[in-house]
N, C-alpha and C positions, 0 to 999 in steps of 0.2 A: 077234091083231095085224092090222090092216088097212092101216095108213099107216106107210110107210117113208120116212125123210128121210135123205139121205146128203150130209154135208158134207165138207170137207177136213180140218178139224182136230179132234183128239179133244178139246181143252179146249173147242172151240165147241160140240160136239155136246153136251156136259153141261149148258152154259147154255140151249140152245136146247130141249132135252128138258123143263127145267123149265117152260118156257113153254107147251109144246103139251099136255102132260098124257099120260095113260095111253093115248089112242087112237092115239099116235104113238110109234114107235120111231125114235130119231136115232143114227145110225152115222157113223164117219169113214172116209173113203178113204186118210188119211194122205197127201194129195197125189196124184201120178199113179200109176196102177197098172199102166200099160204105156209103152213107149218104142220107139224104133226098134230093130229088129234090128241086129246087127253083122255080118251075112252079106251075101251078094250082092257085086257088084263094088266092089272098095275097101273092103269091110266097110262100106258106107254104110247099108244096110237100106233101099235105095231103087231101084226099078226105073227105071234111067235111059233105057232104051230104049222105055218103055211108059208114057209120061205122068207119070212121076215119082211113080208110085204107091208109098207108103210100106208098108213091111212091119212092122207092130207085134207086139211079144212081150211077156208080162206080165214086169214087173220081178221079179227072183228073190226078193226079199225081201217081196214083195206076194202070192206065190202062195197062201199059206195064208188071207190076207185075202179074195182073190178067191173062194175057195170059201165062206168064210163069208157074204159079201156075195150070192152066188149063192142061198144057202139062204134069207137074208132076204128076197130078192126074190121067191122061189117062194112064200113064205108070206105076201106082201102083195098087197093089191088095186091100190093107187095107190102109185107111188114118186116122191117129190119129190126132183130132183137139185138140190142146193143148194150147188154148189162156188162159189168166190169170183165177185164180179160184175166179172170182166175177161176178156180173150181167153184167157188161160191158163185160168181157171176154166171157160170155156164149152167148151174143148177137153176138159178133164176130164170134164165132164158128158156130152159124147159118148162119150169112151173108156169111161165107166162103163155107158152106155146099150148100146153095142155089144158090149163084152165080157161083160156079165152077162145078155145076150139080152132086153133089155127092149123091150117092144112100143111102137109109137107111141102106142096108146090107153091105155097103161098108165102113162106118166110125165107129169110135170110140172116144168118148170123153174122154181125160184124164186130170187129175188136178194135177199140181205140185205146192204143198204148199211150198216146198223148193227144191232148186236145188242141190241136192247131189246125189252120185251116186246110193245109196241103195233106196233113195225115188223115184227117176225117174224110177228105174227098176221095182219098187212095183207098181207104177202108171200105167205103161204100161202093167203090169200083170193084174190089176184090173180096166179096163175101165168102163165107164159108157156111158149114152147117154144123148144128149141136154136136159136140163130142160127147157121146153118151158114156163113155168110159169114165171121162170126168165128172159128169152128173152121179154116176154110181159111186165114185170115189167120195164125193160131198155127202151123198145119201148115207153112205156107211159110216161116215164121221158122225153124221147128225143124229143117226139111230144108235150108235155107240154111246155118244155123249148123252143121250136121252135114257137108255138104259141103266147105264152107270150113275147118272145124275139123280134120277128118280128112285132106283132101288136103294142105293147107299145114303141119299139125303133122307129117306124115310126112316131107314135103320138108326142113323145117327140122331135124328130128331126123336125118336121114340126112346132111345136108350140113354143118350147123354146130353140132349138138349142143344147139340150142335145144330148148325143151319144147313149146311149143304156138303156135298162132296162131289168131285169130278174127276174125270180121267186125267186131264192136265193139271188142274188147280191143286188136286191133292198131292201129286208128285212135286210140284213147285213148293208147296207148303212142307213137305217132308224134307226138302233140301234145306229149308230155313231151319227148321226143328233140328235135323241133324248138325248143322253148323253151331246152333245154340249150345248143344250138348257139348260139342268139342270145346267150345269156349268155356263151358262150366266145368269141364274136366281137366282144363289145361293147367299145368303146374309150371310157373315161370323158372327160368333157369338164369343164374348170374353169369355174366361175362363182363370182361374188362378191355377197354382199348387204351393203346398209348399213342400220343400225338406229339411230335417234335415241332415246335414252332420257331421257324427261321424269320429272317427279317421280310423277305419278300415271298415267302411260300411256307406250307405245312406239309409234313410227312407222316404217314402213319405206320406204325409197326406191321410188317407183313409176313416176315419169315423168320425162323430160326434154323440155323444149319441148312439153308435152301429147302426147308419144309415149312408147310403152313402151320401157323401156331394159334393156339386158342387159350386165352387166360381165364381160368375158370373162378378165380377169387382174387382178393386184395393181395394175399401172399404172393400169387404168380405174378402180379403187376409189381409189386415191391421188389421182387426177386430181379426182374428185367431192369427196373430203375436203378437198381444198386450195381447192375453189372455193366452198363453201358457208360461211355464217357461224353465229353462234349465234341468229340471230333467224330465227324461222319465223312465218309469217302465215297464219292459218285462212282459207282461200280458199273452202271449200265444206263445208257440213254437210247430209248427206242422211239423212233418218229414213224408214225404210219398216216398215210393219206386214207381216209375211210369216205365210203359214200352213205349217205342217209337218203334211203329211196322214200318216195311218196307212197301213201297207201292207196288201196283200191277205192274206186268211186263206191258210193253208198249202196247197200242193199237195205232191207227193211230194218233187220236187227242192228246193224251198225249204225244206221240214222239214229234209231232211238237211243242207243248207247251214247253217242257222241253228243247229240242234243242234250241228253240229261246232264252229261259231264260238263260240257261247255257252255251250254245256254240255261241250264237248269229246269228244263222242260220234262215233266213226267211223260211217260210213253203215250199216255191217252191223248194229252194236248198236242206232242209232236204230229201223230197220225192225223188229228184233226186239222192241224194247220196244213199239213201235206196235202190232204184231201182238197182243200180249198185251192191250193197252189196248182194242184192237177186239174181240177175241174174248169178253172178259168178265172181270170181276173180282168176287169175293165181298165185297159190302158187308154191312152189318148185317142187313138184311131180305130181301136180293135178290141175284142174280147178274146182272149187267148189263155190256154193253159200253159202255165210257167214251168212245170216239171213233168217228166214221164210218170207213169204208173208207179204208185209208192208201195204196192205190195209185191215184192219180188226178192229172190234170193240167188239172183244172176249179177256178175260184175260185168258182163258184157256191154260194150258199148258198140252202136252201129256205125258202119264206114262213113254213112253221110253225115254223122256227128263228128266223127275223128277227123276226117279231113279238113273242114272248116275250122276246127278247133286249133289244130296244128298250125294252120295258117295264122290265125288269130295269135297264137303264142309267138311266132315267128315275127310277125310284123309289130307286136306290142312290146315284146320283152327281148328279142333277139334270137337267133338260130341256136345259140349256145343253150338256151332254155327249153330247147325241144327235147321231149322225153320219148317214151315208147308205150305201146299197148301192152298192159300188164296181163299175164295169164295166171289163174288160180290153178294150183295143184289140187285143191279140194273141189272134188266134182260130186262126192256122194250125196245123194238127196237134193241136188240142185235142179230146180225146173227152169229151163233156160229159154222158156218161150218169151220172156220179157228182157229188157235190157236193164241195166243199173238205174237207180235213181239219178236223174240228170236233169240240167235245164234243157229245154226245148229247143233253145237257141243260144249259143254262146255270146251272141251279140246282145242279147238282153241282160246287160250287166245289172248287178245290184243298184248301182247308182242309177241306172236309166230307169228301173222300176219302182224305186223306193217311193216316189211320190203317189203311187196307187195302192200301196200295201200298208196294213197297220204295222205297229212296230214289231210285234212278234212274228207277223208273217215274214217282214223283211229280214229279221235275224235268222229264221230258218232257211229262207231262200239264199241269204248270202252264204250260210254254211255249205248247202246243197252245191251251189254255183262254184264255190272256191274249191271245194273237196273235188269235184270233178274236173275242173281247170288242173289243179295241182297234180291229178293222177296221170296226166298227159304231159307233165313237165319233167325236166331233167333232175336228177337227184342232186341234193345239197353235197358239198364237198366239206370236210373237215380235216385238218391236221391235228392228230392226236399225239401227245408225247407222254411217254411213262419214264420216269427216272427212278432208279434204285440207288439207295445210299446204304452202305455197310457201317456198322457200329459194333465192334467185336464179333460176336457170332449172330448178330441180328441184323435183319435187313429192313429197312423203311422204304416206304413207296410214295411218290407223289405223282399225280397226272393232271395234264392240262389239255384242253381242246381250243381251237381256234377255227371258226367259220371262215373258209377261204372262198366259197362259191355258194350263194344262197339258194340256187336251183327253185325248187318247188316252193320253198319257204318265202318266195318272193310274194306269193299271193295267200299263202296258208299260215303265216307266222302268227296271225292272231289267235289261232287254235293250237299251236304246236311250238313251245319254246325252245330254242337253242341258244344258251347263253355261252359267250366265251369265258373260259378261265385261262388266263395267260400266265405262262410260267417265265421266270427269267432265263437267261442262257446259261447252260451248263457245259462244263467241259469235263470228259471222262477223266477219271483218277484225281480230280481236284478235290479239296477239302472244304467242307462247311462245318460252322461251329455255332453250338447253341447249347445253353444250359437251361432253356425254357422248355421243359418236357412234362407233358400233363397226362396223368392216367384218370380214367373215367369209368364209372361202374354203370353198367346197363343190365337190363333183364329181357329176355326173349318174350315176344308179345303173342297171345293167342291169334287165331286167325280172326280176320275182321268179319263182322256180320255183312249180309248181302245189302248192297245198295241196289236200287232199281236196275241200274246199266250192268252192273256185275251179276245180278241173277239172270238177265236176259241173256247175257254172254254165255253164262253156265248152261242155261237151257238150250241155247242154239248148239253148243259144242256138245252136249249129250244126246241132241236129237229128239227134245221134249217138245211137243207141240209144233206150231208153224209160227213164224216171225209176225204173221198178221193177227195171231191170237195172244200175243204176249202183253199187250197193253190191257186186254180185258182180263187177262188172268190176274194181273197185278191188282186191278181195281177190285176183282172178286175177292181175293183173299183179305184186302183191307175192309171192303164193305160187309164181309162175313164176321168180322171182329177176331179173325184167326191171327193177325199180327198188328203191331203198332209200328209207327215209323219214330225212331229215335235218332236224331242227327242225320236225317235222310237214309237211314238204314233199317232194315226189317228186323223186328224182335217179335217172337211167337208170344201169344198170350197164353194164359192157362188152358183155355178151350182150344187154342191152337195145338198145344202139346197133346192134349186129351184126345182130339179128333185124330191126329197122327198116330198115337199109340194104338187106338183101338183098330184103325183100319190097318195098321202092321200086325196086330194081333191075329186078324181073321183074313186079311187079303195081302199078305207080304208078297206073294208071287204075283201078284197082278197090279198093285199099286206100287210100283217101283220103276226106276229109270229104265231097265232093260226091256221090260215088257211094253212099256209106253213107246220106246224107239222103235221096237219091233213092230207095234201096230202101226206107226207112222210109215215104216217101210211097207207094210202090207198096202196101206191106202195108197202110196205111190204105185205100187204094183198094179193094183185096181185100176188106177188112172192111166197105166200104160196098157192096159188090156191083158196083163199077165196072169191076173188072179180074179176068181169069181166073187163078186161083193157078198152075196148070202151066204156063200160058204165060209168066208172070213167072219161073218156075224155067228154063224152056227158053231164054228170052232170056239169062239170066244164065250158064246152063251153057256156051253156045255162045261166050261171052267167056272165061270162066273156064278151063275144061279145056285148050284149047291153049297157054294160058300155063303151066299147070302142067306139062305134058309137056314144053314147052321148058325150063322151070327144072330138071326132073330131069335133062334132057340137058346143059344149058349152066351150071348153078350149080357153081362151083368147090367142091370138098368140102375142108373144113378139116382138116388133118392134126392128129392128137392130140399135145400136148406131151410130149416126152421128159423123163423124170426125171433122166436121168444114170446110172441103173442099169441092170443086165442082169438078165433072168429066170433065177432060179436053177434052172429046169428045162430050158430050151432056149438060153439064153445071148443071146436077141434083146432089144432095149432094152424097157425098161418104160415105158409111157406112162400119161398121165392121161385117163380116159376119163369120159364123163357118163353116169349110169344114171338109173333111175327115182326113186332116193332120194339123189341127189348124185353127186359127183366119187368116183372110186376109181381105184386104181393096178392096171394090168393088163398081161399081155404084149401087144407090137405083132405076134405072130405068131398072133393069134386069126384064125380058130377052129382052126388046127391045134393051137395051144397055148392051154389055158384057165386058165392061172395067173392067180390075183387075190391081190394082196398084202393080207395082213390087217393093218390098221392098228389101232395100240394107242390104246385110248380113254382120253382124259384127262376125268375127270367133274369138272364144276364144282360143289364143294360150296357150298351156299347157307347153312343152318343146320342145327342139331340137328334130328332129326324130332321133331315134337310128339306122335307116337304110339308110338314105341318108341325104343331107344338107337342106331338108325342115323342115317345123315346125308342131308338132302334134296338132291338133285343135280339139276342142269338137263339135261333129255333132249329128245329130238326123235321125233315121231311119224313113221310111214313116209312121211308127206306133207311132213315137214320141218317141222311146227309145233312150237314149243317147249312143253314142259310141264315141271312140277316133280315128282319122285316120290322115294320112299325107295330107298336102295341096298341095303335088305334085302328088297326084292321078289323073289318073290311072297309071302314071310311076312309082310311088312307092305304094305298096299294103299293107303297115303297116295298121293294124286296131286292136283295143282291147276293149273289153266291160269294162274292169277296167281302171282306170286313171293311165297312166304311170308317173313315177317320174323319176327325174334325177338320174344317178349312174347306176352301173352295179352290178349283183349278185357276191359275192366274190367266190361263189363256181363253178358256170358255166359260168359266164361272159354274161348271158342274162339280157335284160333290167328288170326294177323294176316296181313294180304297187303298188297302194295304195289299200287295200282291207281289209274289216272287221276291220277297225281301225289300220291296220298294214302295214308297208312296207315289201313286200316280193317279191322273184323272180317269173317272169311271167312263168317260166318253171317247176323248181323244187320246188318252193313254199318255199324256205329257207327263214325264217323270219329275216330281217336285222334290223327292228327297230319297237319296241311295240308301 
């Protein structure tokens, strides 16, 4: 064995090894092999007094793997470091080189933007070297997150019992809290609308004396009703041909948003499915990655993809459906090293690959495929008609729209509606008559709470974090108990409010949108080689640490809530404390008295166990995540993240689960009930 290729993912390694043949051994690092130590001042693993030099140590679970990789390196002439093509991947490549003792003349850096035979062979043939600017950018982000996370989390845990804080998560939480306060402060305002119902269309009050009109109360509406007659004169007919252009192909954030909105997938699930599609799927005669790399903020499509796709559109839909390559005006903060998220071949249609994909994988692949195809198709064309009708000094309006050419909607109609609203033929100056006029009371509504896709969109537009981190940010604020999901929208909890308020009291100039965005821009500048990484850290720390010390001194400590009971061992009041795994009742005289009350556990029975005569009950992991297991554990090993329901799959006989609002098979995912 002469050539060693090290990738991040085990599943990816199997795919690539098939392409490269027997002269190459492809192994996986399983992500990062080392991380910052938890030693040194404040346990940061960073030498704060000497240029913020990081102290890296092997990750405990990776020690055996590191030994195996060192042996592989020793047996190889050339080592190809093929971690993912982004800043995180660049840092992993450097960690591998440094930890495994790989010499400069012994390694090559290769980037796989898509896992297909030709692209893998091409990448191996055109290697590069580690980009240390990207490494320093990733290191700076990691050190920043460690300093902020460790220092603020310790502060909040000791003062108010909150679980954690973070550079991005705390700003995301602030957005949710600020929106909730807008909702709480909102005062609804009354307004009225008036609609005239004709035989084959409706018209709504639009203007008074050619000026827009607002009806603030019932008296205003009654005045209009008393002033108009049954006779309406058609005063204007305007017909316009309008183009409805397709959207750009997906980047990470828009994929997460559209997948959530159209498929109901959380961001975490979307990225997990996309990772599988990127790394490789076993088709009939080959193993191939179905999509390009899914962490990108570029809408660019390669010429070698555009050409065949335009040919495909012309042959399958006709030349009139040919579109053009769209250019984005938004270039700020875009890292254009990658393409947009697209299928690796336009010929691998969703129907072709469906037999080889799980149902949710198929849904996501279909969305990506059709979005990319639609982006290169012609605009849909609609005829829009606007008709104005006069009655005394009031003007009513009705509009209609007819789709005359479906364009890109030919393939994207499942994800984007375009309903016709057909109006009758009108003649200017003709009269229309009706006595059926309706007034209706309305009230203005407060701004809506953030849903996951809306929060992702807001964070992207504000420049907070990176698209690749959005999914983890959503999970973190939920896992920490800072927010609840009500009707798929984020509602802050009491501790979410309190955490935000305390951070704003002491760190308002650092934990905010503007500073977080500026820090992202600094990280980009480091990646481009325009800023020195440890100078950025030094500037930050000089602002941050004095505020932390002041907060430790001045932030009022929240006293634990008394339960009304006394400690059976020493007689002091019992209080509710917050621990690593949730709330518990203990003696207020800690540490002198270490009494902890044992709470009686009430297990919620779901159904009879499908494997034995026990009961399936709801339980929680040490991190508080709900799962479902048998009460006869450890005798019965049944466990499921999804809630099991009664019955068996008609196709394969496995037990059923409730997932994404549907009852489906736990094994083959056959949908039994919508």
